[in-house]
C-alpha positions in Angstrom: 21.1 43.2 -37.8 23.4 45.6 -35.4 26.2 44.9 -37.6 24.4 45.3 -40.9 23.3 49.0 -39.6 26.8 49.7 -38.3 28.3 48.5 -41.6 26.1 51.0 -43.5 26.3 53.3 -41.3 30.2 53.5 -42.2 29.4 53.3 -46.1 27.5 56.4 -45.6 29.7 58.8 -43.4 32.7 58.1 -45.7 30.4 59.0 -48.7 29.6 62.0 -47.6 33.4 62.7 -46.6 34.4 62.5 -49.6 31.8 64.4 -51.0 32.9 67.6 -49.0 36.5 66.8 -50.3 35.6 67.0 -54.1 33.6 70.0 -53.2 36.4 71.8 -51.5 39.0 70.2 -54.1 36.9 72.6 -56.9 36.7 75.6 -54.9 40.8 75.8 -54.2 40.5 75.4 -58.2 38.6 78.0 -59.0 40.2 80.7 -56.6 43.5 79.6 -58.0 42.4 80.1 -61.3 40.6 83.4 -60.4 42.5 85.2 -57.7 40.0 87.6 -57.0 36.6 86.6 -59.1 33.4 86.3 -57.2 33.4 82.8 -57.4 35.7 82.6 -54.6 33.6 84.0 -52.1 30.6 81.7 -53.5 32.6 78.8 -52.9 33.7 79.8 -49.3 30.3 79.9 -48.4 29.3 76.4 -49.8 31.4 74.9 -48.0 30.9 76.4 -44.9 27.4 75.9 -45.7 28.1 72.1 -46.3 30.6 71.9 -43.0 27.6 72.8 -40.9 25.0 70.3 -42.5 27.3 67.7 -42.2 28.1 68.5 -38.1 23.8 69.0 -38.3 23.3 65.0 -39.6 26.7 63.1 -38.6 28.4 62.9 -34.6 31.8 61.4 -33.5 30.6 57.3 -32.5 33.3 54.2 -33.0 32.5 51.2 -34.3 32.7 48.4 -31.8 34.6 45.1 -32.6 34.4 41.5 -30.3 37.1 39.0 -31.2 37.3 40.9 -34.8 34.1 40.8 -35.1 32.2 43.9 -35.7 29.0 44.2 -33.4 27.6 47.4 -33.3 28.3 51.3 -33.3 28.4 53.2 -29.4 28.9 56.6 -28.1 31.8 56.4 -26.3 33.9 54.3 -23.9 31.6 54.8 -21.1 28.8 53.3 -22.8 31.0 50.6 -23.3 31.6 50.4 -20.0 28.5 50.6 -18.7 27.4 47.5 -21.3 30.3 45.3 -20.3 29.1 45.8 -16.8 25.2 45.2 -17.3 26.5 41.5 -19.3 28.7 40.4 -16.4 26.2 41.3 -13.9 23.4 39.1 -15.4 26.0 36.4 -15.7 27.6 36.0 -12.8 24.3 36.0 -11.4 23.4 32.9 -13.5 26.6 31.3 -12.8 26.3 32.3 -9.1 29.8 33.1 -9.2 31.9 36.3 -10.4 32.4 36.5 -13.8 34.8 39.0 -15.8 34.0 39.5 -19.6 37.5 39.1 -21.2 36.9 39.1 -25.0 39.2 41.3 -26.9 37.6 44.7 -27.6 38.1 47.4 -30.0 36.8 50.8 -30.6 37.3 52.7 -34.0 36.5 55.6 -34.3 33.9 56.8 -36.8 30.8 59.7 -37.6 27.3 58.7 -37.7 23.5 59.4 -37.5 21.8 59.1 -34.4 19.2 56.5 -36.2 22.8 54.6 -37.3 24.1 54.5 -33.4 23.4 50.6 -32.2 20.8 50.6 -29.1 22.9 49.5 -26.4 20.3 46.3 -25.2 20.7 44.9 -28.5 24.6 45.4 -28.1 24.0 44.1 -24.6 22.3 41.2 -25.6 25.0 39.9 -28.6 28.1 40.0 -26.0 25.7 38.1 -23.4 25.0 35.5 -26.3 28.3 35.3 -27.0 29.7 34.3 -23.6 27.2 30.8 -23.6 26.2 31.6 -19.7 23.0 29.1 -20.9 23.0 26.2 -22.5 20.4 24.1 -23.8 19.2 20.8 -21.7 16.6 18.8 -20.9 14.6 19.0 -17.2 12.6 16.4 -15.5 9.9 17.3 -12.7 7.8 14.9 -10.1 4.3 16.8 -9.3 5.3 20.2 -10.1 8.7 20.0 -8.7 12.6 20.1 -11.2 14.9 17.5 -9.5 17.4 16.9 -12.4 18.5 17.8 -16.0 20.2 15.5 -18.4 21.8 17.4 -21.9 19.0 15.3 -23.9 15.4 13.9 -23.1 16.6 10.8 -24.0 18.8 10.6 -20.9 16.2 11.2 -19.0 14.0 8.4 -20.4 16.6 5.8 -20.4 16.8 6.1 -16.4 13.0 6.1 -16.1 13.0 2.9 -18.0 15.8 1.5 -15.6 14.2 2.7 -12.4 11.1 1.0 -13.1 12.4 -2.1 -14.7 12.8 -4.0 -11.8 8.9 -4.0 -11.4 8.5 -5.1 -15.1 7.9 -9.2 -15.9 6.9 -11.3 -19.1 3.6 -10.5 -18.4 3.7 -6.7 -18.4 1.9 -5.4 -20.5 1.8 -1.8 -19.6 3.9 0.8 -17.1 3.9 4.1 -15.6 4.3 5.9 -12.8 2.0 7.2 -9.6 3.3 10.9 -9.6 3.0 13.4 -12.9 6.2 13.1 -14.5 7.3 15.9 -17.4 10.6 16.5 -19.3 10.5 19.7 -21.6 13.0 21.9 -22.9 15.2 24.1 -20.5 17.7 26.4 -20.4 20.0 26.4 -17.6 23.7 27.7 -16.2 26.7 26.4 -18.1 28.2 25.4 -15.0 25.3 23.2 -14.3 26.5 19.1 -13.5 24.6 16.5 -15.4 24.7 13.5 -13.6 21.5 11.3 -14.2 22.7 8.8 -11.9 22.8 11.0 -9.2 18.9 11.9 -10.3 18.4 8.5 -10.3 19.4 7.9 -6.9 17.4 10.2 -5.6 14.2 9.5 -7.6 14.8 5.9 -6.2 15.0 6.8 -2.8 12.3 8.2 -0.2 10.7 11.2 -0.3 10.3 10.6 3.5 11.6 8.2 5.4 10.3 5.7 7.6 10.0 6.7 11.2 9.4 4.5 14.9 8.4 5.4 18.4 9.9 3.6 21.4 7.3 2.1 23.6 8.2 3.7 27.2 7.0 2.8 31.1 3.6 4.1 31.2 3.0 4.3 27.6 -0.3 3.2 26.1 -1.3 2.5 22.2 -4.1 5.1 22.5 -1.8 7.4 24.1 0.8 7.7 21.8 -1.4 7.2 18.9 -3.1 10.9 20.0 0.5 12.2 21.0 1.4 12.1 17.5 -1.6 13.3 16.5 -3.3 10.6 14.7 -5.8 7.9 15.4 -5.5 4.7 17.6 -7.2 3.0 14.3 -4.3 4.7 11.9 -1.3 3.2 14.4 -3.3 0.4 14.4 -2.9 0.2 10.5 0.4 1.0 10.1 1.3 -1.6 12.9 -1.2 -4.4 11.6 0.8 -7.8 13.7 1.2 -5.3 17.2 -1.5 -6.3 20.3 -2.5 -3.3 21.3 -3.4 -4.1 24.9 0.1 -6.2 25.3 2.8 -3.0 24.6 6.6 -3.8 26.0 8.9 -1.4 27.2 11.5 -0.8 24.4 9.1 -2.1 21.5 8.9 -0.3 18.0 5.7 1.0 16.8 6.1 2.4 13.0 4.3 6.1 12.9 5.0 7.3 9.4 5.5 5.3 6.5 8.3 5.5 4.2 7.2 7.3 1.0 9.4 6.7 -2.0 9.7 9.7 -4.5 8.8 7.5 -8.0 5.7 4.2 -7.8 5.9 2.0 -10.3 2.4 1.1 -11.5 2.3 -1.8 -13.8 -0.4 -3.7 -15.3 0.0 -7.8 -15.8 -2.0 -9.9 -17.8 -1.6 -13.4 -15.8 -2.5 -16.9 -16.3 -3.0 -18.8 -13.4 -4.6 -22.3 -11.8 -6.5 -21.7 -8.8 -8.4 -24.2 -6.5 -12.4 -24.0 -6.6 -13.7 -25.2 -3.2 -16.4 -27.8 -3.0 -19.7 -27.2 -2.2 -21.3 -28.0 0.6 -24.6 -29.5 1.1 -26.0 -29.7 4.3 -28.3 -32.5 5.8 -30.1 -32.2 9.0 -30.2 -34.7 11.6 -31.5 -34.6 15.6 -28.1 -36.9 16.3 -26.2 -33.4 17.0 -26.9 -30.1 18.6 -27.9 -26.8 17.1 -25.0 -25.5 16.3 -22.7 -28.9 15.6 -21.5 -29.6 12.2 -20.6 -33.3 11.1 -18.8 -34.3 7.6 -20.9 -37.2 6.2 -19.4 -37.1 2.8 -16.1 -35.2 1.9 -16.0 -34.0 -1.3 -13.1 -33.0 -3.3 -12.2 -29.7 -4.8 -11.9 -28.5 -8.7 -9.3 -26.5 -10.4 -9.9 -23.4 -13.0 -7.4 -21.8 -15.1 -8.1 -18.3 -14.8 -7.1 -15.3 -17.2 -7.1 -11.9 -15.1 -5.6 -7.9 -15.4 -3.3 -7.1 -12.3 -2.7 -3.8 -11.1 0.6 -3.7 -9.0 2.5 -0.4 -7.2 5.6 -1.0 -6.2 5.5 -4.6 -6.9 2.2 -5.0 -4.5 -1.1 -5.8 -5.7 -3.8 -3.1 -5.9 -6.6 -4.6 -8.0 -7.4 -7.8 -10.0 -9.6 -8.0 -12.2 -10.7 -11.4 -13.4 -11.2 -11.6 -17.5 -12.0 -15.2 -18.3 -11.9 -18.9 -16.3 -11.5 -22.0 -18.1 -12.5 -25.4 -15.7 -10.2 -27.6 -15.5 -11.3 -29.9 -13.2 -15.0 -30.2 -11.8 -15.2 -30.2 -7.9 -17.5 -32.2 -6.1 -20.0 -31.4 -3.4 -19.5 -31.9 0.1 -22.3 -33.3 3.0 -22.1 -32.1 6.1 -24.4 -33.2 9.4 -26.1 -30.2 10.9 -27.8 -30.8 14.2 -31.2 -29.9 15.2 -31.6 -31.1 18.6 -31.5 -28.1 20.8 -28.2 -28.3 23.0 -29.0 -28.7 26.7 -27.8 -26.3 29.3 -24.8 -28.6 30.2 -23.2 -28.8 26.8 -19.7 -27.4 26.4 -19.6 -23.7 25.2 -16.2 -24.0 23.9 -14.8 -21.9 26.1 -13.7 -21.5 29.7 -14.2 -19.5 32.1 -12.3 -18.9 35.5 -13.7 -21.5 38.3 -13.3 -18.4 40.6 -11.8 -15.2 41.7 -8.9 -14.9 43.8 -4.9 -14.5 43.1 -2.6 -16.8 40.7 0.2 -17.7 43.6 1.7 -20.5 41.3 1.5 -20.4 37.2 1.9 -23.5 34.4 5.6 -24.5 34.0 9.2 -24.9 36.1 9.3 -23.6 39.5 11.0 -24.4 42.7 8.9 -25.8 45.6 10.3 -27.3 49.1 13.7 -27.1 48.2 13.9 -28.3 44.5 13.1 -28.1 41.2 9.2 -29.3 39.5 7.3 -28.5 36.6 3.8 -27.4 37.7 1.3 -28.6 35.8 -1.5 -25.8 36.2 -2.3 -22.4 38.1 -2.7 -22.3 41.8 -5.7 -19.7 42.1 -5.5 -18.4 46.3 -8.9 -17.8 47.9 -10.4 -18.2 51.2 -11.3 -21.8 52.6 -14.7 -23.0 51.4 -14.8 -20.0 48.4 -17.1 -21.6 45.5 -15.3 -23.2 42.7 -17.5 -23.7 39.1 -17.3 -25.5 36.4 -15.2 -23.9 33.7 -17.5 -25.4 30.9 -20.1 -27.8 30.3 -19.3 -31.1 30.4 -19.5 -34.5 32.5 -17.9 -35.2 35.6 -15.7 -38.0 35.0 -13.5 -38.0 38.3 -15.0 -37.2 41.7 -12.5 -38.0 44.9 -9.5 -38.8 46.4 -6.4 -38.6 43.9 -3.2 -38.9 46.0 -1.2 -35.4 46.4 -4.5 -33.5 44.0 -6.4 -34.3 47.5 -10.3 -34.1 46.9 -10.5 -33.5 43.3 -13.3 -32.9 40.4 -12.2 -33.6 36.9 -14.7 -32.5 33.8 -14.9 -33.8 30.7 -16.3 -31.4 28.1 -17.8 -32.3 24.6 -14.7 -31.8 22.9 -12.3 -33.8 24.6 -10.8 -31.3 26.8 -10.7 -32.2 30.2 -10.2 -29.7 33.1 -9.3 -30.5 36.9 -10.1 -29.1 40.3 -7.7 -29.7 42.9 -6.9 -29.5 47.0 -10.7 -29.0 47.3 -12.6 -29.4 51.0 -16.0 -30.6 49.7 -16.7 -32.2 46.6 -20.5 -30.9 45.5 -20.4 -33.4 42.0 -20.6 -37.0 41.5 -18.9 -39.2 38.5 -21.7 -39.2 35.7 -23.4 -35.6 36.7 -24.1 -33.3 33.5 -23.0 -30.1 34.6 -23.2 -26.8 33.1 -20.9 -23.7 32.8 -20.7 -21.8 36.2 -21.9 -24.5 38.1 -21.1 -24.9 41.6 -19.1 -28.2 41.8 -16.6 -27.8 45.1 -15.2 -25.8 47.5 -11.9 -24.4 48.2 -9.7 -26.3 50.8 -6.5 -28.0 51.9 -6.4 -31.3 50.7 -2.9 -33.0 49.2 0.0 -31.5 48.7 -0.5 -27.8 49.3 1.0 -24.5 51.4 -2.7 -22.8 51.5 -5.7 -22.0 50.5 -6.4 -22.3 47.0 -7.6 -24.3 43.6 -5.0 -26.2 41.7 -6.4 -25.7 38.1 -5.4 -27.7 35.4 -6.3 -28.2 31.3 -5.4 -30.7 28.9 -5.9 -31.2 25.4 -5.7 -34.7 23.7 -4.2 -35.7 27.2 -1.6 -33.3 27.9 -1.3 -30.5 29.7 -1.0 -26.8 28.4 -1.2 -23.8 29.8 -4.4 -22.9 31.4 -4.0 -18.6 31.1 -4.2 -19.4 27.0 -7.2 -20.4 27.4 -9.6 -19.0 29.9 
């Protein structure tokens, strides 16, 4: 457009100049033929009027050529300098570095009307476009944030497919991303580095890295949570395997989960077999206590084929919808006796209480005693002489009397076969065959047998073997 206007203006300037030349030539011929003719004055007057008219319509201008191409008509060198300066500033701001416009520029003198002089902004745009400071590319954004660019849309789509690939299986019917991803055309600076691998590394990394807290002396689970502006429940969710009441100095707690830039959502159509639990039918019997059961006939589990639609996020199952099931093997019924007889007070409750209050002076396991090493089969609970010792659970007294190093000993056999031992007593309050209830007094603290102080040696045996009583109390 700028070039067309410049060419048309220059043509009209040449035509007007040619017409003025022709008039002047005719005037000079007339004077030569009629030296003193009045026509001389008429001719001179006509030429003067023509010159005044020409100067009133046309003004001095310059045709601008860049690298041999005509791009417009400008007023003067100063306007050219201003145009080049604007182009350099705009290109520098886009590239982020200094820029010098180094095209070959020539100015050719000419005459032009005001309407034939090119618009400076249009010439600036023409020169700027010729530089190529901006190139056409494609941008990728995640949740509204532009993260990178590529020269083609296909490159970005291929990269996204590569990111999703590790989560795809033969059963995958569709996949997507949890985040909002957009790919769109974008003009970017010509010096932009298009490295799809760098962008892929960013997208397969973490937007927020995992953070951990190291437990220090005096820390409690709740105090740690509150200091991090979290609820104990939220901290527990991040650390499902941690027991809040048994923190150890130096133990690490997850306080912030890693958040990936992209999360791959896959939907699979899966077919698999699963067990069908044997149905249970109860048969009431007075031979068992209330709450007790016993298997009469053990049934067998069945097998069914399941067709399900399963949704995963980064390979972790999020939802499972069963579409159809087919029975491959029927399950058979399990029949269970269920007790109806009220449980007596002396029946075992299935858990142990402390037989007395006191200080543990010796724990279960290896120890040095009387200058030698031995294995302690229970725990020693120190208490004043005569302190009452109670049954840790209900059961039947199967021993009550003196037994070697144990001194005066009581043994209770509980309904589940477990046995508890109470040794070094001063007085025994029960006899063999007695039914005792949980918490019933059975003996008193003494100093009988091999002992160095007043205490109750408490021992637990399961299937005939000693175990650590602290795991059962």
